[in-house]
C-alpha positions as CSV (number, residue, x, y, z in Angstrom):
1,M,10.2,-31.2,-11.4
2,N,6.4,-30.2,-11.0
3,Q,5.3,-27.1,-13.0
4,L,3.1,-24.9,-10.9
5,T,2.3,-21.8,-13.1
6,T,3.2,-20.0,-16.2
7,Y,2.2,-16.5,-17.6
8,K,3.8,-13.4,-19.1
9,V,5.2,-10.2,-17.6
10,I,5.6,-7.1,-19.9
11,A,7.9,-4.6,-18.7
12,D,8.5,-1.0,-20.7
13,G,7.2,-3.2,-24.1
14,V,9.0,-6.3,-23.7
15,E,7.5,-9.7,-22.6
16,A,9.2,-12.0,-20.5
17,T,7.8,-15.7,-19.3
18,V,7.7,-16.4,-16.1
19,V,7.4,-20.3,-14.7
20,I,7.4,-21.2,-11.3
21,T,8.7,-24.9,-10.9
22,K,9.0,-27.0,-7.6
23,N,10.7,-30.3,-6.7
24,P,9.8,-32.4,-3.7
25,L,11.3,-30.8,-0.2
26,E,12.8,-27.9,-2.3
27,V,11.0,-24.3,-2.3
28,P,9.5,-23.3,-5.4
29,V,11.7,-21.5,-8.2
30,Y,10.6,-18.7,-10.0
31,N,12.1,-18.9,-13.5
32,L,12.1,-15.6,-15.5
33,Y,12.9,-16.3,-19.2
34,A,13.4,-12.7,-20.9
35,P,14.0,-12.4,-24.6
36,K,17.9,-11.6,-25.0
37,P,19.9,-10.5,-28.1
38,E,22.2,-13.0,-30.0
39,P,26.1,-12.2,-28.9
40,A,26.7,-10.7,-32.3
41,T,23.4,-8.4,-31.8
42,A,24.4,-7.7,-28.1
43,A,28.1,-6.3,-28.7
44,Y,26.6,-4.0,-31.6
45,L,23.8,-2.8,-29.3
46,E,26.7,-1.7,-26.9
47,T,27.7,1.0,-29.2
48,V,23.9,1.9,-30.1
49,K,23.8,2.2,-26.1
50,T,26.4,4.6,-26.2
51,E,25.4,6.6,-29.3
52,L,22.0,7.0,-27.5
53,L,23.4,8.4,-24.6
54,K,25.3,11.4,-26.8
55,Q,21.8,12.3,-28.6
56,V,19.6,12.1,-25.8
57,R,21.5,14.3,-23.3
58,L,20.0,13.5,-20.3
59,T,20.2,16.3,-17.4
60,S,21.3,14.9,-14.1
61,A,17.7,16.4,-12.9
62,E,15.9,14.2,-15.3
63,V,18.0,11.3,-14.1
64,L,17.3,11.8,-10.5
65,D,14.1,13.3,-10.4
66,I,11.2,10.8,-9.4
67,K,8.4,12.6,-10.6
68,L,10.2,12.9,-14.3
69,M,11.1,8.9,-14.6
70,A,8.0,8.0,-16.8
71,E,8.6,11.1,-18.9
72,L,12.3,10.4,-19.1
73,K,11.6,6.6,-20.2
74,K,9.6,7.1,-22.9
75,K,11.6,9.6,-24.6
76,F,14.6,7.0,-24.0
77,N,12.4,4.6,-25.2
78,E,11.6,6.3,-28.4
79,M,15.0,7.8,-29.1
80,A,16.5,3.7,-28.3
81,F,14.1,2.4,-30.7
82,K,14.6,5.5,-33.9
83,L,18.5,4.3,-33.3
84,V,18.0,0.7,-33.6
85,K,16.0,1.0,-36.3
86,E,18.5,3.1,-38.1
87,K,21.5,1.2,-37.3
88,I,20.0,-2.7,-37.8
89,P,17.4,-1.7,-40.7
90,R,16.7,-5.2,-41.3
91,L,15.2,-5.9,-37.5
92,T,11.1,-5.5,-37.5
93,D,9.8,-3.1,-35.4
94,E,8.8,-5.7,-32.7
95,K,12.4,-6.7,-32.2
96,A,13.5,-3.4,-32.2
97,S,10.8,-2.4,-29.4
98,E,12.1,-4.9,-28.0
99,F,15.7,-4.3,-28.0
100,A,14.9,-0.6,-26.5
101,G,12.8,-1.9,-23.9
102,H,16.2,-3.7,-22.5
103,M,18.6,-0.5,-23.4
104,V,15.7,1.1,-21.0
105,H,15.9,-1.4,-18.2
106,D,20.0,-1.1,-18.6
107,L,20.7,2.3,-18.6
108,L,17.7,3.6,-16.3
109,G,16.6,0.7,-14.3
110,M,17.9,-2.4,-12.9
111,G,18.0,-5.0,-15.5
112,D,16.4,-7.8,-15.4
113,I,14.8,-7.0,-11.9
114,E,12.5,-4.6,-13.9
115,F,10.3,-7.4,-14.8
116,L,10.1,-8.7,-11.2
117,L,9.0,-4.9,-10.4
118,H,6.2,-5.3,-12.9
119,D,4.6,-8.7,-11.8
120,D,1.5,-8.1,-9.5
121,S,1.9,-11.3,-8.4
122,L,5.0,-10.2,-6.0
123,E,4.8,-8.5,-2.8
124,E,8.7,-8.9,-2.0
125,I,12.2,-8.8,-4.4
126,C,15.4,-9.6,-2.0
127,I,19.0,-9.3,-3.4
128,N,21.0,-10.9,-0.7
129,S,24.7,-10.7,-2.5
130,S,25.3,-11.3,-5.9
131,R,26.4,-15.1,-4.7
132,E,23.2,-16.4,-4.1
133,P,19.7,-16.2,-6.8
134,V,17.5,-13.1,-6.3
135,W,14.6,-14.4,-4.1
136,T,11.0,-13.0,-4.3
137,Y,7.8,-13.4,-2.4
138,H,4.8,-14.9,-4.7
139,K,1.2,-14.0,-3.3
140,K,0.0,-17.4,-4.3
141,Y,3.5,-19.6,-3.5
142,G,5.5,-17.6,-0.9
143,W,8.9,-17.4,-0.9
144,C,10.8,-18.5,-4.0
145,K,14.1,-18.5,-5.1
146,S,14.8,-16.9,-8.7
147,N,17.1,-18.4,-11.7
148,L,18.4,-14.6,-11.6
149,K,22.0,-13.3,-10.2
150,I,23.1,-9.9,-10.1
151,E,26.8,-9.9,-11.9
152,G,28.8,-8.5,-8.7
153,E,28.6,-6.6,-5.5
154,N,29.5,-3.2,-7.4
155,K,26.5,-4.0,-9.3
156,I,24.2,-4.1,-6.3
157,W,25.8,-0.8,-5.0
158,D,25.3,0.8,-8.2
159,Y,21.4,-0.2,-8.2
160,A,21.2,1.1,-4.3
161,S,23.2,4.5,-5.1
162,L,20.7,5.0,-8.2
163,I,17.8,4.7,-5.7
164,G,19.2,6.9,-3.1
165,R,19.9,9.7,-5.3
166,R,16.7,10.0,-6.5
167,V,15.1,10.5,-3.1
168,G,18.4,12.4,-1.9
169,R,20.3,10.3,0.1
170,Q,23.5,8.6,-0.2
171,I,24.5,5.2,0.4
172,T,28.1,4.9,1.2
173,S,31.0,2.3,3.4
174,Q,30.5,5.4,6.0
175,D,26.4,5.4,5.8
176,P,25.7,2.1,4.6
177,L,21.9,2.0,5.1
178,L,19.6,3.5,3.1
179,D,15.8,3.4,3.3
180,A,14.1,4.9,0.4
181,Y,11.1,4.2,-2.5
182,L,11.1,4.2,-6.2
183,P,9.0,5.7,-9.0
184,S,6.2,3.5,-8.5
185,G,5.6,3.8,-5.0
186,D,7.7,0.5,-4.0
187,R,9.7,0.6,-0.6
188,V,13.3,0.0,-1.2
189,N,16.0,-1.0,2.1
190,A,19.5,-1.4,1.4
191,T,22.8,-2.4,3.2
192,L,26.4,-2.7,2.3
193,S,28.8,-5.1,3.4
194,P,30.3,-5.3,5.9
195,I,27.3,-4.4,7.6
196,S,25.5,-7.5,5.9
197,M,28.3,-10.0,6.1
198,F,27.7,-12.1,2.7
199,G,27.1,-8.7,0.7
200,N,25.8,-6.1,-0.4
201,T,21.4,-6.2,0.0
202,I,18.6,-4.8,-1.6
203,T,15.2,-5.5,-0.1
204,I,12.0,-4.2,-2.6
205,R,8.8,-4.2,-1.0
206,K,6.2,-3.8,-3.7
207,F,3.4,-1.3,-3.5
208,A,0.3,-2.5,-4.7
209,R,-0.3,-1.6,-8.1
210,K,-4.3,-2.2,-7.5
211,P,-5.5,-0.9,-4.2
212,W,-8.0,-3.2,-2.4
213,T,-11.6,-2.0,-2.6
214,I,-14.3,-3.1,0.0
215,T,-15.8,-5.3,-3.0
216,D,-12.3,-7.2,-2.9
217,L,-12.9,-7.6,1.2
218,L,-16.3,-8.7,0.9
219,M,-15.6,-11.3,-1.8
220,A,-13.1,-12.8,0.3
221,N,-15.0,-13.1,3.3
222,T,-12.8,-11.0,5.0
223,I,-15.9,-8.2,6.1
224,S,-19.6,-8.7,6.0
225,D,-21.6,-6.2,4.1
226,E,-23.6,-5.3,7.6
227,V,-20.1,-4.5,9.5
228,A,-19.2,-2.9,6.1
229,A,-22.5,-0.7,6.1
230,F,-21.9,0.3,9.8
231,I,-18.5,1.2,9.1
232,W,-19.6,3.5,6.1
233,L,-22.4,4.9,8.0
234,A,-19.7,6.4,11.1
235,M,-17.2,7.2,8.3
236,Q,-19.8,9.4,6.6
237,Y,-20.4,11.3,10.2
238,E,-16.7,11.8,11.1
239,M,-16.6,9.4,13.8
240,N,-12.5,8.6,15.3
241,I,-11.6,5.1,14.1
242,L,-8.3,3.3,15.1
243,V,-7.5,0.4,13.3
244,S,-5.5,-2.6,15.2
245,G,-4.1,-5.8,14.3
246,G,-1.0,-7.9,14.2
247,T,2.0,-7.8,11.8
248,G,0.5,-8.8,8.3
249,A,-3.1,-8.9,9.4
250,G,-4.2,-6.0,7.1
251,K,-4.4,-3.1,9.2
252,T,-3.5,-0.5,6.4
253,S,-5.4,-2.4,3.6
254,I,-8.8,-1.8,5.1
255,L,-7.4,1.5,6.3
256,N,-7.3,2.3,2.7
257,V,-10.8,0.5,1.7
258,I,-12.7,2.5,4.5
259,C,-11.4,5.6,3.9
260,S,-13.3,5.5,0.5
261,F,-16.5,6.1,2.4
262,I,-15.5,9.9,3.2
263,P,-17.9,12.6,1.2
264,Q,-16.4,14.5,-1.6
265,N,-16.4,17.9,0.0
266,Q,-13.4,16.8,2.4
267,R,-9.9,17.9,2.5
268,V,-7.9,14.8,3.4
269,I,-4.0,14.7,4.9
270,S,-2.7,11.3,5.1
271,I,0.8,11.0,7.0
272,E,2.8,7.8,6.7
273,Q,6.3,6.1,6.8
274,T,5.9,5.2,3.3
275,R,3.6,5.9,0.9
276,E,0.5,3.4,0.8
277,I,-2.7,4.9,1.1
278,T,-4.6,5.5,-2.4
279,L,-7.7,7.3,-2.3
280,P,-10.5,8.4,-4.8
281,S,-9.2,11.1,-7.5
282,Y,-12.3,13.4,-6.5
283,L,-10.9,13.9,-3.0
284,Q,-8.8,17.0,-2.3
285,W,-6.0,14.8,-0.6
286,V,-2.4,16.2,0.3
287,P,-0.2,13.0,1.1
288,L,2.8,13.5,3.5
289,V,5.5,11.0,4.0
290,V,8.2,11.1,6.4
291,R,11.9,11.8,5.3
292,E,15.1,9.7,6.9
293,G,17.6,12.3,7.9
294,G,21.3,12.1,6.8
295,K,24.6,12.1,9.2
296,E,23.7,13.4,12.5
297,G,19.7,13.5,11.6
298,R,20.1,16.6,9.8
299,G,17.3,17.5,7.3
300,E,14.8,14.5,8.9
301,V,11.3,15.0,8.9
302,T,9.2,12.9,11.6
303,M,5.7,11.4,11.9
304,L,5.1,13.7,14.7
305,D,6.8,16.8,12.5
306,L,4.2,15.8,10.3
307,M,1.4,15.6,12.5
308,V,1.8,18.8,14.1
309,N,2.1,20.3,10.8
310,S,-1.1,18.7,9.5
311,L,-3.1,20.6,11.8
312,R,-2.3,24.1,10.0
313,M,-3.1,22.7,6.8
314,R,-6.8,23.0,7.5
315,P,-8.0,19.5,7.0
316,D,-11.8,17.8,7.5
317,R,-9.7,14.4,7.8
318,I,-6.5,13.1,9.0
319,I,-5.0,9.6,8.1
320,V,-1.9,8.4,9.9
321,G,-0.3,5.1,8.7
322,E,0.5,3.8,12.4
323,I,0.9,5.0,15.7
324,R,4.3,3.9,17.6
325,R,5.3,6.5,20.0
326,A,3.8,8.3,22.7
327,E,4.0,11.8,21.5
328,E,2.4,10.6,17.9
329,A,-0.7,9.6,20.2
330,E,-1.1,12.4,22.3
331,V,-1.1,14.6,18.8
332,L,-3.4,12.7,17.4
333,F,-5.9,12.8,20.1
334,E,-5.0,16.5,20.3
335,A,-6.6,16.3,17.0
336,M,-9.3,14.7,17.9
337,H,-10.3,16.8,20.7
338,T,-9.8,20.1,18.2
339,G,-12.7,18.5,16.0
340,H,-10.9,16.5,13.2
341,S,-12.1,13.5,12.3
342,V,-9.0,11.1,12.6
343,Y,-8.0,7.4,11.5
344,A,-5.1,5.5,12.2
345,T,-3.1,2.0,12.7
346,M,-1.8,0.4,15.9
347,H,0.2,-2.8,16.2
348,A,-2.2,-4.5,18.9
349,E,-4.3,-8.0,18.4
350,T,-7.9,-7.0,20.0
351,V,-9.8,-3.9,20.9
352,F,-8.9,-4.9,24.6
353,E,-5.1,-5.0,23.9
354,T,-5.5,-1.8,22.0
355,F,-7.0,-0.1,25.0
356,K,-4.5,-1.5,27.2
357,R,-1.7,-0.4,24.9
358,L,-3.0,3.3,24.6
359,V,-3.1,3.3,28.6
360,S,-0.1,1.9,29.5
361,P,4.0,2.6,29.3
362,P,5.5,3.8,26.8
363,I,2.7,5.7,25.4
364,E,0.4,6.2,28.7
365,L,-2.1,8.6,27.9
366,P,-4.9,9.7,30.5
367,E,-7.9,7.3,30.3
368,V,-10.1,10.5,29.7
369,V,-8.9,11.5,26.5
370,L,-9.7,8.1,25.0
371,E,-13.0,9.2,25.0
372,S,-12.5,11.6,21.7
373,L,-12.1,7.6,20.1
374,H,-15.4,6.5,19.1
375,F,-14.4,2.8,17.9
376,V,-11.5,0.5,17.5
377,L,-11.5,-2.0,14.5
378,A,-9.2,-5.1,14.8
379,M,-7.9,-7.5,12.4
380,Y,-6.8,-10.7,12.4
381,R,-4.6,-13.1,10.1
382,D,-4.7,-16.8,10.6
383,R,-0.8,-17.8,10.6
384,R,-2.0,-21.1,8.9
385,S,-4.3,-20.5,6.3
386,G,-3.1,-16.6,5.7
387,I,-6.4,-15.7,5.8
388,R,-7.2,-12.0,7.0
389,R,-10.6,-10.8,8.9
390,V,-12.0,-8.2,10.8
391,F,-11.8,-9.7,14.0
392,E,-13.6,-7.2,16.3
393,I,-15.3,-3.9,16.6
394,G,-15.5,-2.5,19.8
395,E,-16.4,0.9,20.9
396,L,-14.6,3.0,23.9
397,I,-17.6,4.2,26.5
398,P,-17.0,6.5,29.5
399,S,-18.3,5.9,32.9
400,E,-20.9,7.9,34.1
401,R,-18.1,9.6,36.8
402,G,-15.6,10.2,33.5
403,E,-12.9,8.4,35.3
404,S,-12.5,5.6,33.4
405,V,-13.1,3.8,29.9
406,R,-14.4,0.8,28.9
407,A,-14.6,-1.7,25.7
408,N,-17.9,-2.6,24.2
409,I,-17.5,-5.1,21.7
410,I,-20.3,-4.7,19.1
411,Y,-19.1,-7.5,16.5
412,R,-16.9,-10.2,16.8
413,W,-15.5,-13.1,14.4
414,R,-16.7,-16.3,15.4
415,S,-13.7,-18.6,14.1
416,S,-15.9,-22.2,14.1
417,R,-18.4,-20.3,11.9
418,D,-16.1,-17.9,10.1
419,K,-18.5,-15.4,9.9
420,I,-18.7,-11.9,12.0
421,E,-21.9,-11.6,14.3
422,E,-23.2,-9.3,16.5
423,E,-21.7,-9.0,20.2
424,N,-23.6,-6.2,21.9
425,P,-26.0,-3.7,20.8
426,S,-23.8,-0.3,20.3
427,V,-24.4,2.3,22.8
428,R,-22.1,5.0,22.4
429,L,-22.3,5.4,18.3
430,L,-25.8,4.8,18.0
431,D,-26.4,7.9,20.6
432,T,-23.4,9.8,18.6
433,L,-25.3,9.2,15.4
434,R,-28.6,10.1,16.8
435,T,-27.3,13.3,17.9
436,Y,-25.6,14.3,14.8
437,T,-27.7,13.0,12.2
438,R,-31.2,13.4,14.1
439,M,-32.1,10.0,13.2
440,D,-33.8,7.9,15.6
441,D,-32.5,3.7,15.8
442,E,-35.4,2.7,13.2
443,E,-33.7,5.3,10.7
444,I,-30.2,4.2,11.5
445,K,-31.2,0.4,10.9
446,E,-32.8,1.2,7.9
447,T,-29.9,3.1,6.7
448,I,-27.4,0.5,7.6
449,K,-29.5,-2.2,5.6
450,E,-29.9,-0.2,2.5
451,R,-25.8,0.8,2.4
452,A,-25.4,-3.5,2.8
453,R,-27.9,-3.8,-0.5
454,V,-25.5,-1.3,-2.2
455,L,-22.6,-3.3,-1.2
456,R,-24.1,-6.5,-2.3
457,W,-24.8,-4.6,-5.7
458,L,-21.0,-3.8,-6.0
459,V,-20.1,-7.8,-5.3
460,E,-22.8,-8.9,-7.7
461,K,-21.4,-6.8,-10.8
462,K,-18.1,-7.2,-9.3
463,I,-16.9,-3.5,-9.3
464,N,-13.7,-3.9,-7.7
465,G,-11.9,-0.5,-9.2
466,V,-10.9,2.1,-6.9
467,E,-12.5,4.9,-8.5
468,E,-15.5,2.7,-9.9
469,V,-16.4,1.9,-6.2
470,S,-15.9,5.9,-5.0
471,R,-18.1,7.0,-7.9
472,I,-20.9,4.6,-6.5
473,I,-20.2,5.5,-2.9
474,L,-20.1,9.4,-4.4
475,Q,-23.6,8.6,-6.4
476,Y,-25.1,7.4,-3.0
477,Y,-24.5,10.9,-1.4
478,E,-25.4,12.3,-4.5
479,D,-28.0,11.5,-6.3
480,H,-29.4,8.3,-3.6
481,D,-32.9,7.8,-5.5
482,A,-31.3,7.3,-8.8
483,L,-28.7,4.5,-7.4
484,M,-31.3,3.2,-5.6
485,K,-33.8,2.9,-8.5
486,K,-30.8,1.0,-10.9
487,I,-29.6,-1.4,-8.1
488,G,-33.5,-2.2,-7.1
489,K,-33.7,-3.1,-11.2
490,K,-34.3,-6.9,-12.1
491,D,-31.6,-7.9,-14.4
């Protein structure tokens, strides 16, 4: 058996070891080795758990409120540590902390699955039934079979029920489907047998603990500094942008990244099916998330409901997770017409395909409406290598008579050189920038060059945290000369 990698994972103060191995012609195996107490100690700790629950006196509000979960875990851990030390005084502080962490996992979490939730290398965790191992999707090694199993279908149901109650939902034999999220922001889908024929299931799509930044995209060659600088300028001056791409192309990731270019004196409303956007802390940001309805759809809050409501919240910018239906597209473009800056994603492979989707059934918008959309950014994922690239940037140009719209591709990625290059000169965007900034073409060109220089400097200095990158962008807006002087210094 070939060992591919090994590393440590820490969850609630307990350290476990991950070893990924692979046999020829088999999928990789994700082995989790978490410290376990000796059988006699484990039996004694069960009595400690009972005593702990009596002493902590958890209220239903604490157990079920997502916002209180972090505080509750901390409170629980401290009490568990104290109680373990009292009951088993010979234990070292390290061991007592370890046992306390295990109690937190068992009583407030999902047991050893908590280690998987804290492994930043994982994107997906799948419990398919109690009969087979838990599966994981590793960022580097893809699908891996783990050495973990859930002990019984009832345990899977218990986990799903706990998650559901925390978001005000129930999963029962009469209502056997659940779509919810964990306190960490991870998306959870659960199904109960016999809907899922082999057993109860839980699928967890993990929320990125460290969101991508423009530095990360530049280092991965997903985008060039010139194109990023061009988008930066468009974002600053409130152009409307639609990000398109196929499944897994990185639409939401790049939307999240370019939103860090929004100036600080803006009120931003984001609308998503499940929260994935992470904006800099200096922005006045209100994230809204849809809510699934209960039986007969009662209590449902749709994307359309949130979009209509957002227009009453005095936003400067509106970010929409993904447009799927005609009603959503109509409200989105109505927001553009009323002077709001709008950014959204859509499933389409190219700029032209995005345009066709917007004007064809079922969305079927009149072409004249599309004049409010300044440009489309199309993302691409190579299915063989998994690389993601900005594939095209195209602007929508109304005809002189105003009867139709055509797409002008400004930048296009060349696969033979793995490079995004200028395809055609911008027509509409340059004209809009000239109108709203009073810059001439040469000034616009020099501004793009200067911003590309700032972005290259971020890469050179390896500045890739959301807040750190955002502070540099904010400094560019607020204290431009000081920043450029710092960047211009030779090391």
